[in-house]
Backbone as a ProteinNet text record, in pm:
[ID]
protein_1_A
[PRIMARY]
XXXXXXXXXXXXXXXXXXXXXXXXXXXXXXXXXXXXXXXXXXXXXXXXXXXXXXXXXXXXXXXXXXXXXXXXXXXXXXXXXXXXXXXXXXXXXXXXXXXXXXXXXXXXXXXXXXXXXXXXXXXXXXXXXXXXXXXXXXXXXXXXXXXXXXXXXXXXXXXXXXXXXXXXXXXXXXXXXXXXXXXXXXXXXXXXXXXXXXXXXXXXXXXXXXXXXXXXXXXXXXXXXXXXXXXXXXXXXXXXXXXXXXXXXXXXXXXXXXXXXXXXXXXXXXXXXXXXXXXXXXXXXXXXXXXXXXXXXXXXXXXXXXXXXXXXXXXXXXXXX
[TERTIARY]
-597.6	-498	-374.4	-396.8	-284.2	-192.6	-253.5	-173.6	-76.4	-114.4	-29.5	50.4	26.2	97.7	246.7	330.4	474.7	525.1	583	623.1	775	827.2	971	1002.3	1114.9	1156.7	1289.7	1316.3	1444.2	1487.5	1618.9	1679.4	1822.3	1857.3	1994	2037.2	1949.6	1980.3	1992.5	1943.8	1951.4	1810.1	1780.2	1646.7	1645.7	1531.8	1511.9	1374	1359	1228.8	1238.4	1124.2	989.9	945.7	850	790.5	640	574.4	429	384	256.9	202.5	220.5	196.9	209.4	353.3	450	591.3	627.1	576.3	603.8	552.2	430	371.9	445.7	494.8	573	704.9	770.2	897	875.7	762.6	729.6	708.8	635.5	605.6	730.9	826.5	948.5	1052.7	1029.4	1126.4	1233.6	1226.4	1326.7	1311.4	1189.4	1160.3	1111	1160.6	1128	1024.3	956.7	857	920.6	1049.7	1119.2	1173.2	1164.3	1204.1	1105.9	1148.6	1063.9	1003.3	885.5	815.2	752.5	749.1	675.1	611.7	488.7	425.2	332.6	283.4	196.1	73.8	45.3	-63.5	-12.9	116.7	179.6	255.2	238.3	303.8	453.3	493.7	634.3	666.9	796.4	840	783	739	681.7	730.2	736.2	774.1	666.3	709.2	614.3	520.7	576.4	494	382.9	407	302.5	187.7	218.8	116.5	42.4	106.4	44.8	-9.4	-4.3	-44.9	40.4	170.5	269.3	234.9	161.4	135.8	226.2	247.6	337.5	262.2	159.9	89.3	38.7	53.1	12.2	-113.5	-219.3	-344.2	-376	-331.4	-347.8	-493.9	-529.1	-661.9	-644.7	-750.4	-742.8	-712.8	-749.6	-726.7	-594.3	-522.8	-402.2	-277.7	-282.1	-168.5	-147.5	-98.4	-77.6	36.4	37.9	145.2	279.2	381	512	586.1	667.8	753.3	891	929.8	1055.6	1175.8	1166.5	1281.1	1306.5	1203.6	1219	1292.1	1275.4	1328.5	1479.6	1545.1	1689	1767	1725.1	1800	1813.4	1707.7	1710.8	1724.7	1815.9	1851.5	1772.7	1676.5	1595.4	1454	1385	1253	1162.6	1030.8	940.4	974.2	1024.2	1054.1	1173.1	1251	1365.3	1328	1199	1163.6	1166.4	1159	1163.8	1293.6	1403	1531.5	1533.9	1472.5	1472.6	1393.7	1286.4	1204.7	1282.1	1381.8	1459.4	1564.6	1597.8	1700.5	1638.2	1717.5	1671.1	1654.6	1556.1	1531.6	1653.3	1688.9	1807.7	1764.8	1834.9	1805.9	1817.8	1723.4	1729.2	1851.6	1888.6	2007.6	2130.9	2142.2	2259.4	2254.4	2134.9	2121.3	2135.6	2062.9	2064.9	2180.5	2225.4	2323.8	2253.3	2305	2241.5	2258.4	2151.7	2160.3	2251	2325.5	2412.1	2330.3	2380.4	2311.3	2322.2	2210.1	2215.9	2298.5	2366.2	2445.1	2356.4	2244.3	2151.3	2036.9	2058.4	1960.9	1829.6	1833.9	1711.5	1627.1	1690.5	1617.1	1558.2	1633.1	1586.1	1464.3	1464.9	1351.8	1226.7	1243.8	1129.1	1068.5	1154	1104	1072.4	1123.9	1103.5	1039.9	945.8	886	818.8	762.9	689.6	780.7	910.7	992.5	1094.6	1149.3	1255.6	1229.9	1276.1	1261.9	1339.1	1291.3	1354.2	1462.6	1463.7	1564.9	1589.5	1676.2	1712	1629.1	1512.8	1417.4	1316.5	1294.5	1202.9	1100.9	982.7	880.4	916.1	871.9	900.4	808.7	845.7	775.6	629.4	600.8	463.8	374.9	430.4	353	320.4	420.5	398.2	299.7	311.3	221.4	77.7	58	-76.2	-129.1	-40.3	-81.6	-130.1	-57.6	-97.4	-231	-246.9	-371.8	-490.5	-468.4	-575.6	-597.1	-520.7	-529	-495.6	-406.9	-362.8	-261	-253.9	-154.2	-20.9	85.6	219.6	306.3	376.1	468.2	605.6	700.8	834.3	827.8	855.7	859.4	748.4	640.1	529	397.4	302.5	167.7	77.7	16.9	-67.2	-191.4	-229.5	-349	-473.4	-570.1	-695.4	-767.2	-839.6	-910.2	-1008	-1078.4	-1178.2	-1113.2	-990.8	-920	-886.4	-852.3	-820.8	-945.9	-1057.8	-1184.2	-1223.7	-1210.5	-1244.4	-1155.2	-1025.2	-932.5	-972	-1009.1	-1052.5	-1179.6	-1273.9	-1399.1	-1372.8	-1279.4	-1246.4	-1183	-1096.1	-1033.6	-1137.8	-1232.8	-1340.2	-1429.2	-1457	-1539.9	-1473.5	-1342.5	-1269.6	-1275.4	-1266.8	-1273.7	-1412	-1515.6	-1652.3	-1672	-1617.3	-1630.1	-1558.1	-1444.6	-1371.7	-1453.6	-1530.4	-1614.2	-1750.3	-1780	-1913.8	-1960.8	-1880.3	-1928.1	-1969.2	-1890.5	-1922.2	-2048.5	-2064.4	-2182.7	-2309.1	-2303.1	-2418.7	-2457.3	-2354.9	-2382.2	-2446.8	-2401.3	-2458.3	-2601.5	-2628.5	-2763.4	-2863.4	-2820.8	-2909.3	-2944.8	-2859.8	-2884.1	-2981	-3020.7	-3114.1	-3047	-3127.1	-3076	-2989.1	-2896.3	-2808.4	-2888.8	-2869.7	-2942.2	-2917	-3018.9	-3007.7	-2970.8	-2957.5	-2931.1	-2785.5	-2694.1	-2552	-2497.5	-2510.1	-2478.2	-2332.9	-2261.5	-2123.3	-2037.2	-1907	-1813.2	-1833.7	-1871.3	-1893.1	-2005.5	-2113.4	-2224.7	-2183.9	-2100.4	-2052.8	-1967.4	-1879.8	-1793.4	-1876.7	-1978.1	-2064.4	-2137.9	-2185.6	-2255.7	-2161.2	-2038.5	-1939.5	-1907.3	-1895.4	-1867	-1982.1	-2103.9	-2219.7	-2226.2	-2185.4	-2181.1	-2078.3	-1961.1	-1854.8	-1895.3	-1981.9	-2029.1	-2140.5	-2214.6	-2328.6	-2289.9	-2188.6	-2148.2	-2063.6	-2090.6	-2013.5	-1864.2	-1784	-1639.6	-1584.1	-1641.7	-1594.6	-1613.7	-1726.9	-1753.1	-1652.4	-1622	-1523.8	-1386.1	-1347.6	-1216.5	-1206.7	-1314.9	-1316	-1305.4	-1384.5	-1382.9	-1246.5	-1188.4	-1055.6	-950.4	-957.6	-860.3	-873.8	-997.5	-1019.2	-971.9	-1003.3	-965.8	-815.3	-752	-606.7	-530.7	-585.6	-523.3	-527.2	-641.9	-653.9	-557.9	-550.4	-460.4	-315.1	-276.1	-138.6	-108.3	-205.2	-185	-176.3	-262.2	-258.1	-122.3	-75.5	53.3	168.4	163.4	269.5	278	164.3	164.4	201.7	157.5	191.1	341.2	402.2	545.7	629.3	593.9	675.8	648.1	522.1	484.2	420.7	397.5	330.5	185.9	125.3	-11.9	-93.3	-209.1	-307.8	-368.2	-451.6	-513.4	-602.9	-669.9	-753.3	-669.6	-555.5	-467.3	-404.8	-376.4	-321.5	-421.2	-548.4	-652.2	-671.1	-664.1	-686.7	-559.3	-443.5	-319.4	-256.8	-268.6	-207.5	-116.5	-33.6	66.6	99.7	144.3	191.1	343.3	390.8	534.7	570.8	699.5	750.8	737.6	699.1	681.6	810.1	923.8	1050.4	1121	1133.3	1212.7	1133.1	1000.6	913.2	943.4	1014.9	1030.1	934.7	938.2	857.8	898.4	802.1	835.6	904.8	957.9	1019.3	912.6	956	864.2	780.4	842.6	770.9	656.5	684.4	580.1	473.8	516.9	425.4	340	403.1	332.6	281.5	370.1	331	232.7	268.2	183.8	65	91.7	-15.4	-104.9	-58.2	-139.9	-193.2	-104	-148.4	-219.6	-161.9	-224.6	-363.6	-376.1	-505.8	-605.8	-557	-646	-701.1	-614.7	-658.9	-757.5	-745.8	-836.6	-971.6	-969.1	-1092.7	-1174.1	-1109.1	-1183.7	-1283.8	-1248.5	-1350.4	-1468.8	-1448.6	-1556.2	-1638.8	-1593.9	-1653.8	-1793.8	-1838.5	-1972.7	-2080	-2040.8	-2139	-2092.6	-2181.7	-2149.7	-2049.3	-2011.2	-1911.1	-1779.6	-1751.7	-1626.3	-1612.4	-1726.4	-1722.2	-1672.2	-1682.3	-1644.1	-1494.2	-1403.6	-1260.2	-1219.1	-1286.2	-1256.3	-1294.8	-1411.7	-1457.8	-1365.2	-1320.2	-1226.8	-1097	-1048	-923.2	-932.2	-1039.7	-1049.9	-1086.4	-1155.4	-1181.9	-1050.4	-966.7	-836.3	-753.7	-756.9	-679.4	-727.6	-858.6	-913.7	-876.3	-848.2	-812.8	-661.8	-583.9	-438.2	-378.8	-277.2	-212.2	-150.3	-112.8	-49.9	-141.4	-272.5	-370.7	-334.2	-287.8	-245.2	-359.5	-408.1	-506.7	-437.3	-515.4	-450.8	-376.8	-416.4	-336.4	-195.5	-188.3	-60.1	23.9	-41.1	32.2	94	17.8	64.4	187.1	183.5	291.5	392	368.1	454.4	467.7	351.6	347.1	262.7	275.4	190.3	126.6	7.6	-53.9	-47.6	19	48.1	6.1	2.3	-19.4	104.1	81.1	191.4	278.9	409.7	508.7	622.7	675.7	779	903.2	930.8	1049.7	1043	922.7	908.3	955.3	967.5	1012.5	1163.6	1231.8	1377.7	1442.9	1550.7	1623	1693.1	1691.6	1757.2	1907.8	1978.2	2123.6	2169.8	2292.6	2347.6	2350.2	2360.5	2369.8	2235.6	2126.1	1993.4	1953.3
866.4	762.3	776.6	804.2	812.9	930.2	1041.8	1162	1143.5	1058.7	1045.9	915.7	827.2	699.9	722.1	665.7	673.6	534.5	523.7	393.9	383.4	271	244.8	129.1	140.7	40.9	-19.4	-140.9	-204.7	-293.4	-290.6	-377.6	-409.4	-536.9	-578.4	-525.3	-542.5	-502.7	-352.4	-273	-127.4	-70.3	24.7	83.1	222.7	260	395.5	442.5	574.1	630.7	731.2	783.3	741.8	808.5	742.1	793.2	791.5	878.6	876	780.3	743.6	646.3	692.9	819.7	872.4	861.4	890.7	878.7	733.7	641.2	499.6	456	494	451.4	509.5	632.2	692.4	617	581.5	508.5	365.3	304.4	172.9	180.1	282.5	296.4	321.2	395.4	427.5	316.1	215	107.1	135.6	250.1	284.7	193.9	158.3	60.8	-66.5	-181.7	-310.3	-385.8	-477	-558.9	-653.9	-682.9	-770.4	-695.9	-562.1	-486.8	-515	-484	-503.8	-371.6	-379.3	-258.8	-280.7	-172.5	-173.3	-37.2	-38.5	83.9	44	140.8	112.7	34.3	-75.8	-163.5	-296.7	-301	-426.7	-482.8	-610.9	-672.7	-689.9	-714.8	-740.3	-680.7	-680.8	-643.2	-743.4	-693.3	-781	-740.5	-839	-813.4	-726.5	-621.2	-527.3	-598.3	-688.1	-758.4	-839.8	-891.2	-967.1	-876.7	-750.8	-655.5	-592.7	-587.2	-522.6	-622.2	-751.8	-856.7	-848.8	-816.6	-806.1	-698.3	-596.9	-480.2	-366.4	-268.4	-157.8	-40.4	-69.4	34.3	-29.1	43	-8.4	64.5	-12.6	43.6	-27.8	26.1	-43.8	-58.7	-179.3	-206.5	-287.6	-300.9	-376.8	-522.5	-572.2	-713.6	-737.4	-629.7	-642.8	-659.4	-751.9	-777.9	-927.5	-996.4	-1140.8	-1177	-1304	-1352.6	-1340.3	-1295.5	-1276.7	-1409.6	-1422.3	-1539.7	-1506	-1572.8	-1538.5	-1553	-1639.5	-1658.5	-1536.5	-1449.5	-1330	-1220.5	-1216.2	-1104	-1096.3	-1208.8	-1209.3	-1132.1	-1149.2	-1092.3	-940.5	-871.6	-725.8	-684.8	-594	-564.6	-449.3	-392.9	-286.2	-337.9	-288.3	-337.9	-218.6	-241.3	-128.4	-43.6	-105.8	-26.7	67.1	48.3	135.5	257.8	274.5	380	519.1	530	663	734.5	657.8	716.5	756.4	670.5	700.3	826.1	850.2	968.5	1096.3	1088.9	1208.2	1238.8	1138.8	1158.2	1212.3	1278.9	1327.9	1210.5	1222.7	1116.2	1098.5	974.7	943.4	897.1	941.7	897.7	747.3	684.3	539.3	499	579.9	549.4	542.5	639.5	645.5	536.4	511.1	414.9	271.9	237.8	100.9	75.3	182	163.9	133.4	184.7	159.2	12.2	-52.6	-195.1	-218.9	-329.9	-364.1	-411.3	-385.1	-430.9	-582.6	-654.7	-800.4	-851.3	-965.2	-1023.9	-1072	-1134.2	-1182.5	-1083.2	-977	-869.2	-918.3	-1001.2	-1048.8	-1128.6	-1216.4	-1297.3	-1209.8	-1108.9	-1020.6	-942.8	-898.7	-823.7	-909.5	-1038.2	-1126.8	-1162	-1186.9	-1237.9	-1130.3	-1007.7	-903.3	-779.4	-799.1	-686.1	-589.3	-641	-554	-487.6	-528.6	-483.3	-377.7	-380.9	-288.4	-224.4	-101.2	-39.1	-117.2	-113.5	-190.7	-113.1	15.6	93.7	220	305.4	422.3	544.6	523.4	632.1	623.3	730.2	723.9	836.5	809.2	911.7	1011	1136.1	1233.6	1211.4	1270	1246.6	1290.1	1403.2	1451.5	1355.3	1293	1195.8	1074.5	1023.9	909.4	942.5	1062.7	1104.5	1108.8	1161	1166.8	1026.4	936	799	729.2	749.9	689.2	746.3	879.3	944	895.8	868.3	822.5	671.4	602.8	456.4	386.3	445	382.4	272.8	175	69.5	119.9	98.5	139.3	14.7	-1.2	-112.5	-54.6	-75.1	-20.2	130.9	183.2	328	379.8	301.9	347	332	418.4	412.8	346	234.8	162	242.3	235.1	305.2	236.9	312.5	251.2	181.2	74.6	-1.4	87.1	174.6	259.5	356.6	402.2	488.8	411.9	284.4	201.9	174.8	147.8	126	252.2	368.1	494.8	520	489.9	509.6	422.1	296.2	206.4	259	305.8	360.2	481.9	567.3	686.8	647.8	546.2	501	447.1	368.1	316.3	429.6	528.1	642.2	721.2	741.3	811.7	734.6	602.2	519.8	528.1	525.5	537.8	673.4	778.4	912.6	921.5	850.1	850.8	785.4	683.4	613.8	680.1	783.8	842	890.4	963.8	1006	888.3	781.1	663.3	594.1	587.9	523.8	601.4	735.2	816.7	800.8	792.4	773.7	637.2	534.7	401	396.5	472.7	474.4	531.1	631.1	690.3	591.6	491.6	393.5	283.7	283.4	181.8	81.1	-10.3	-111.9	-213.4	-271	-373.8	-501.2	-564	-688.1	-797	-878	-985.9	-1119.7	-1124.7	-1251.6	-1267.7	-1200	-1211.7	-1337.3	-1449.4	-1579.3	-1620.2	-1562.1	-1603.5	-1482.6	-1505.4	-1396.9	-1333.1	-1412	-1358	-1255	-1285.7	-1191.5	-1064.1	-1077.8	-960.9	-871.9	-934	-856.6	-781.8	-849	-784.1	-664.9	-683.5	-574	-457.3	-486.9	-381.8	-303.3	-373.3	-306	-215.9	-261.9	-178.6	-54.2	-68.9	46.9	149.1	99.2	190.8	270.8	211.4	282.7	380.7	352.5	437.6	554.9	535.2	641.6	744.8	872.5	977.5	964.6	993.1	978.5	1073	1193.3	1289.4	1235	1168.3	1108.9	999.3	916.7	810.4	866.8	974.1	1035	1093	1160	1218.9	1109.6	1002.3	892.6	825.4	799.6	736.5	823.2	955	1046.6	1046.6	1044.4	1045.4	914.5	801.5	672.1	653.4	675.3	654.5	760.4	881.5	984.6	947.9	893.7	851.4	736.5	639.2	524.8	571	661.4	712.5	788.5	868.5	946.4	854.5	753.1	657.8	586.8	538.2	467.4	558.4	684.6	779.3	798	819.9	839.2	711.3	596.8	470	444.3	466.3	441.6	537.7	666.4	767.9	780.7	754.3	781.4	663.3	551.8	439.4	467.7	560.9	603.4	610.5	547	576.2	712.4	765.5	895.2	886	771.9	753.7	754.7	687.6	685.4	822.2	894.9	1030.1	1120.1	1110.4	1193.6	1157.7	1028.2	985.3	985.7	1018.4	1032.8	902.3	797.9	670.3	625.3	523.9	483.7	335.6	272.5	134	134.3	54.9	42	-105.5	-133.2	-269.2	-313.8	-438.2	-488.7	-485.7	-503.4	-513.9	-380	-305.4	-182.5	-59	-64.1	51	166.1	138.5	231	187.6	258.8	217.3	76.4	-8.7	-144.5	-141.4	-255.9	-268.4	-253.3	-223.7	-206.7	-332.9	-449.3	-575.9	-588.6	-563.3	-578.8	-470.3	-347.1	-233.9	-222.5	-232	-206.1	-334.9	-434.1	-556.5	-639.2	-667.4	-756.2	-682.2	-572.1	-507.1	-420	-375.6	-287.1	-358.2	-400.4	-457.3	-591.5	-679.5	-810.2	-794.4	-708.3	-689.2	-622.5	-532.2	-469.6	-573.5	-662.1	-768	-863.1	-876.3	-962.9	-895.6	-768.3	-701.9	-642.7	-588	-518.8	-610.4	-736.4	-823.2	-851.8	-842.1	-868.9	-744.8	-628.7	-502	-479.8	-563.4	-546.7	-609	-675.7	-737.6	-721.7	-759.5	-747.6	-852.7	-943.7	-1045.2	-979.4	-861.7	-792.1	-761.7	-751.2	-717.1	-833.3	-956.4	-1072.5	-1074.3	-1070.1	-1068.4	-943.4	-830	-708.8	-725.2	-783.4	-804.1	-900.2	-1005.9	-1101	-1030.4	-944.4	-871.4	-784.6	-705.4	-614.3	-687.5	-799.9	-879.9	-936.5	-990.9	-1041.5	-930.5	-811.7	-699.3	-658.7	-661.7	-621.3	-719.2	-845	-946	-959.9	-890.9	-902.3	-794.4	-827	-725.2	-612.9	-641.3	-539.9	-497.8	-524.4	-486.8	-543.2	-667	-729.9	-812.7	-771.5	-849.1	-934.3	-1001	-1091.2	-1013.4	-889.9	-805.3	-788.3	-757.4	-731.7	-858.8	-970.7	-1097.8	-1130.6	-1104.7	-1135.9	-1052.9	-924.1	-833.5	-806.2	-860.7	-837.6	-688.1	-624.2	-480.4	-448.7	-324.8	-269.6	-143.2	-109.9	18.7	102.9	218.1	299.3	443.6	520	663.7	724.7	805.7	858.5	952.6	934.1	1019.6	1040.6	1162.3	1193.8	1107.6	1058.1	976.4	845.2	799.2	673.7	686.6	808.8	831.5	847.5	850.5	866.4	745.7	770.6	660	576.9	445.5	356	362.8	357	353.6	214.2	204.3	76.2	-27.8	17	-75.9	-137.1	-81.1	-131.4	-244.1
2872.6	2902.6	2815.8	2686.2	2594.1	2627	2680	2703.3	2819.2	2918.9	3036.9	3038.8	2942.5	2943.1	2918	3005.1	2991.4	2952.4	2834.5	2780.3	2780.1	2827.9	2830.8	2737	2667.8	2569.6	2612.5	2567.3	2599.5	2484.3	2459.6	2358	2403.7	2399.2	2434.3	2570.8	2672.5	2810.9	2830.7	2735.5	2748.4	2738.8	2829.1	2836.8	2776.9	2715.4	2663.5	2702.4	2718.2	2749.6	2862.7	2907.6	2866.6	2735.9	2665.4	2542.6	2556.5	2482.8	2477.2	2368.1	2372	2277.8	2133.4	2108	1971.6	1921.8	2010.9	1973.2	1940.8	2022.9	1999.8	1863	1828.6	1701.5	1581.8	1594.2	1486.7	1468.8	1579.9	1572	1521.6	1556.1	1501.9	1351.9	1307.9	1165.2	1083.2	1139.9	1065.8	1072.9	1158.9	1173.5	1276	1342.9	1444.2	1566.9	1598	1702.8	1635.6	1679	1616.4	1698.7	1632.1	1700.5	1801.3	1785.2	1879.1	2000.8	2003.2	2121.7	2235.2	2359.1	2476.5	2519.2	2583.8	2625.1	2762.4	2840.2	2965.5	2987.1	3039.4	3088	3201.4	3273.9	3386.6	3338.4	3407.4	3363.9	3314.8	3275.4	3236.2	3355.7	3381.5	3497.1	3474.5	3348.8	3318.1	3181.9	3150.1	3015.6	2915.1	2800.4	2699.1	2560.2	2473.1	2333.7	2269	2197.2	2137.8	2039.9	1958.4	1860.3	1923	2046.3	2114.8	2158	2186	2229.2	2112	1993.8	1877.1	1776.4	1811.3	1715.9	1589.7	1609.8	1501.9	1399	1440.4	1356.1	1402.8	1313.5	1346.6	1408.8	1485.5	1561.6	1691	1801.7	1933	1977.6	2001.1	2051.6	2183.1	2295	2423	2462.6	2506.9	2560.8	2687.3	2761.5	2886.7	2860.4	2740.6	2709.7	2639.3	2605	2524	2611.1	2706.5	2793.7	2807.9	2701.9	2707.4	2802	2840.5	2927.2	2857.3	2929.4	2871.5	2862.5	2760.2	2743	2798.6	2907.6	2974.5	2883.5	2781.9	2692.8	2606.9	2593.7	2509.5	2584.4	2718.3	2794.7	2787	2773.7	2748	2854.1	2981	3094.1	3089.5	3049.5	3056.3	3202.1	3231.2	3370.7	3430.2	3356.7	3412.1	3430.6	3532.7	3566.4	3594.5	3601.7	3623.8	3744.7	3852.7	3971.7	3952.1	3841.2	3814.6	3733.5	3698.5	3603.7	3664.2	3798.2	3857.9	3824.8	3825.4	3789.9	3643.3	3558.5	3415.1	3385.3	3463.9	3438.6	3465.9	3555	3587.2	3482.6	3398.6	3296.6	3169.7	3088.6	2959.7	2864.1	2773	2676.1	2586.2	2562.7	2483	2345	2242.1	2105.6	2093.5	2023.8	2006.3	1925.7	1826.4	1747.1	1835.9	1928	2014.5	2121.5	2174	2282.8	2233.5	2126.2	2075.4	1980.8	1914.5	1808	1678	1567.4	1437.7	1400.4	1355.9	1322.8	1203.6	1209.8	1097.4	978.7	859.1	738.7	732.3	718.3	715.9	599.9	622.3	514.3	401.4	437.5	336.5	326.4	248.2	240.4	185.1	82.2	17.2	114.6	192.2	288.7	397.5	441.7	546.1	502.1	375.4	323.5	319.1	289.9	275.7	410	510	636.2	737.5	719.3	817.9	759	669.7	599.5	694.3	805.6	896.8	998.5	1005.7	1116	1078.6	960.1	925.9	791.5	770	639.7	535.9	410.3	304.8	231.7	247.2	177.4	257.2	207.2	285.4	249.7	189.7	170.3	283.2	357.4	471.1	463.3	516.4	523.1	632.4	614.8	718.7	838.8	950.6	1076.7	1068.5	1000.6	993.2	916.2	809.8	732.9	817	891.6	977.7	1088.9	1142.7	1249.8	1199.5	1079.6	1020.7	992.2	945.6	916.5	1042.2	1152.1	1279.4	1325	1312.1	1354.5	1271.9	1143.5	1054.8	1059.9	1146.8	1157.4	1026.5	946.8	822.3	853.7	765.5	779.5	726	801.3	762	751.4	638.8	619.4	588.5	680	658.2	648.3	527.6	509.5	418.1	400	316.2	391.1	355.6	411.5	308.1	344	249.6	213.8	86.7	40.5	95.6	148.2	194.7	79.1	110.5	8.3	-67.8	2.4	-64.6	-162.3	-132.6	-227.4	-354.5	-339.8	-457	-539.5	-471.5	-543	-618.8	-555.4	-620.1	-741.1	-728.4	-840.4	-959.7	-932.6	-1039.8	-1105.7	-1024.5	-1078.8	-1166.8	-1125.2	-1205.4	-1338.6	-1337.1	-1462.2	-1559.3	-1507.4	-1593.9	-1644.1	-1560.2	-1600.5	-1713	-1701.8	-1807.5	-1939.2	-1932.4	-2053.3	-2117.2	-2034.8	-2087.4	-2153.9	-2091.4	-2149.3	-2283.6	-2296.9	-2424	-2535.3	-2499.2	-2597.8	-2617.3	-2539.8	-2540.2	-2677.7	-2755.8	-2888.5	-2976.6	-2972.9	-3053.2	-3001.5	-2870.5	-2812.6	-2845.5	-2844.1	-2876.9	-3023.5	-3109.8	-3252	-3278	-3209.3	-3224.9	-3172.9	-3067.7	-3011.1	-3110.9	-3189.5	-3290	-3400.5	-3421.3	-3527.5	-3484.9	-3359.1	-3311.8	-3221.5	-3167.6	-3075.5	-3148.3	-3073.6	-3128.3	-3157.4	-3272.5	-3305.4	-3201.9	-3180.3	-3081.3	-3143.7	-3277.3	-3344.9	-3387.7	-3316.9	-3350.2	-3283.3	-3352.5	-3294.4	-3309.1	-3405.9	-3427.9	-3461.3	-3469	-3493	-3629.2	-3728.7	-3863.3	-3862.8	-3787.6	-3778.3	-3706.5	-3602.8	-3528.4	-3618.5	-3700.2	-3790.4	-3893.8	-3950.2	-4049.4	-3988.2	-3863.5	-3796.5	-3768.9	-3729.7	-3702.5	-3828.8	-3942.1	-4069	-4110.2	-4087.4	-4122.1	-4035.6	-3907.8	-3819.1	-3865.9	-3904.2	-3948.2	-4071.2	-4154	-4273.4	-4239.1	-4130.9	-4096	-4006.1	-3923.3	-3831	-3905.5	-3886.9	-3955.4	-3926.4	-4029	-4014.2	-3907.6	-3897.9	-3798	-3656.9	-3634.5	-3502.9	-3472.5	-3571.3	-3552.6	-3520.3	-3590.9	-3566.9	-3426.4	-3382.6	-3248.4	-3142.5	-3162.1	-3065.9	-3061	-3177.7	-3181.6	-3113.4	-3140.4	-3079.8	-2927.3	-2877	-2732.4	-2668	-2733	-2675.9	-2675.6	-2791.9	-2799	-2718.7	-2712.9	-2630.1	-2482.7	-2437.8	-2298.5	-2267.8	-2357.6	-2336.6	-2327.3	-2419	-2418.4	-2289.1	-2244.6	-2122.1	-2000.1	-1997.1	-1886.5	-1880.3	-1995.1	-1997.5	-1955.7	-1998.7	-1964	-1812.4	-1747.7	-1602.7	-1528.9	-1580.1	-1515.3	-1521.5	-1637.2	-1654	-1569.7	-1571.9	-1505.7	-1356.2	-1315.2	-1176.5	-1104.1	-1173.9	-1110.3	-1076.9	-1151.1	-1122.9	-1250.9	-1251.2	-1354.6	-1321.2	-1408.8	-1379.8	-1256.2	-1240	-1121.5	-994.1	-996.1	-878.8	-855.4	-963.2	-949.3	-877.4	-913.7	-853	-705.2	-673.2	-534.3	-450.3	-511.6	-436	-391	-473.7	-440	-554.1	-529.7	-628.9	-611.7	-720.8	-718.8	-698.9	-602	-578.9	-567.9	-579	-563.6	-417.7	-394.6	-258.6	-177.5	-242.5	-170.8	-156.3	-266.4	-264	-226.4	-243.9	-221.3	-317.2	-426.1	-538.6	-649.2	-761.9	-876.2	-919.3	-953.1	-998.5	-1134.2	-1174.8	-1306.8	-1415	-1537.6	-1650.3	-1671	-1654.1	-1673.7	-1574.5	-1447.4	-1346.5	-1355.8	-1376.7	-1372.2	-1497.7	-1613.7	-1739.6	-1803.6	-1816.3	-1888.1	-1805.3	-1678	-1597.1	-1537.5	-1467	-1391.5	-1478.3	-1595.3	-1678.5	-1803	-1892.3	-2019	-2000	-1916.9	-1895.4	-1834.6	-1732.7	-1668.8	-1762.8	-1849.3	-1946.9	-2044.3	-2091.7	-2183.2	-2115	-1983.6	-1910	-1886.9	-1847.4	-1805.5	-1920.4	-2021.9	-2127.5	-2198.4	-2234.4	-2296.1	-2204.2	-2072.2	-1977.3	-1945.7	-1995	-1953.9	-2008.8	-2103.3	-2159.4	-2070.5	-1962.8	-1873.4	-1728.9	-1636.7	-1494.7	-1449	-1538.2	-1502	-1461.5	-1518	-1488.5	-1338.8	-1268.1	-1126.7	-1040.2	-1092.2	-1011.3	-980.3	-1082.4	-1047.9	-971.3	-997.9	-922.1	-774.8	-751.4	-613.5	-540.1	-608.9	-547.2	-510	-600.8	-576.7	-451.5	-440.7	-327.1	-197.8	-208.6	-88	-33.4	-123.1	-80.7	-16.6	-77.1	-24.6	114.6	135.1	265.2	375.5	340.4	438.7	457.4	375.9	381.5	472.1	554	637.1	554.9	429.9	345	230.7	243.7	140.9	3.9	1	-123.2	-181.5	-299.2	-373.5	-477.1	-562	-657.4	-766.3	-796.3	-887.5	-830.7	-700	-634.2	-623.5	-595.2	-588.6	-723.8	-829.7	-964.6	-1000.8	-970.3	-1009.8	-898.8	-777.6	-661.7	-632.7	-618.3	-594.9	-471.9	-425.2	-321	-375.2	-326.4	-358.3	-230.9	-239.6	-122.1	-145.9	-38.1	-52.1	-118.8	-220.1	-301.1	-218.4	-233.1	-168.2	-267	-272	-370.8	-355.8	-234.1	-212.4	-290.3	-323.1	-397.4	-541.9	-591.2	-728.2	-737.2	-622	-622.4	-686.6	-760.8	-825	-718.2	-738.7	-644.8	-661.4	-551.3	-558.3	-600.6	-643.5	-691.7	-580.1	-455.7	-344.9	-309.6	-359.5	-325.3	-415.1
[MASK]
+++++++++++++++++++++++++++++++++++++++++++++++++++++++++++++++++++++++++++++++++++++++++++++++++++++++++++++++++++++++++++++++++++++++++++++++++++++++++++++++++++++++++++++++++++++++++++++++++++++++++++++++++++++++++++++++++++++++++++++++++++++++++++++++++++++++++++++++++++++++++++++++++++++++++++++++++++++++++++++++++

């Protein structure tokens, strides 16, 4: 069905097409075609708003049930109808830029970015056609000009970061294990401090130096990659990155490092000695799985998105952005 489907588009009383389903989804993902544009193909009784057919998502997956009643107020007197498509099929396909005209930059850019996040690109950095084509084929979520990172890739990246931290502490943990089990009568902070001091005297200095070098080296390396690339080592390995929700570039230092990195580290590390740490993590990924933009509470806090890494996201923003 997808190979033979001929799709026609219309905007402002002007028709374009025919296009195949794959072409339509690529143009939707890149923002070249908007959710407010009209669409018709065989099987639809009338022209319909694209967003009504896609449930306001930037990918169209036609089904027998995906043909809601059209709202006549949306059609806006488009002068072409399904019976006129035979003539259109004989004509060469026309570029959407040339046919529709390039959209004017909104006067209130900030408001436009907030209310139309799913419809138009946020900046003039765009993914290449092959990347968008692959995203559509993989059923990935696309927002503007970025491909959202799958939830499982984010979970894997977090697991890798925790694994690296455990490995950094491994020499110290092995040395502590040789000294016997941890006392169960540590009822207050004073007792914990005394026990820690006794450990520092019992563990060989060379082991402490190695452990400190591994831990601080890992922290420094993580911060370096986060600041320069928006990626922890886990995200670097899984090919995903943190970007600003609005600009789709690297977030500001405050959002990326202070809020999303240091604040979350101070929250999670004290909980890491028990399974309690899994509760806020589970809430975060559950929220992300239910969000159209995969936004968990980490992302809400820092106003960020986690996306598939692309070199264009590292480009410096122009003064006009």
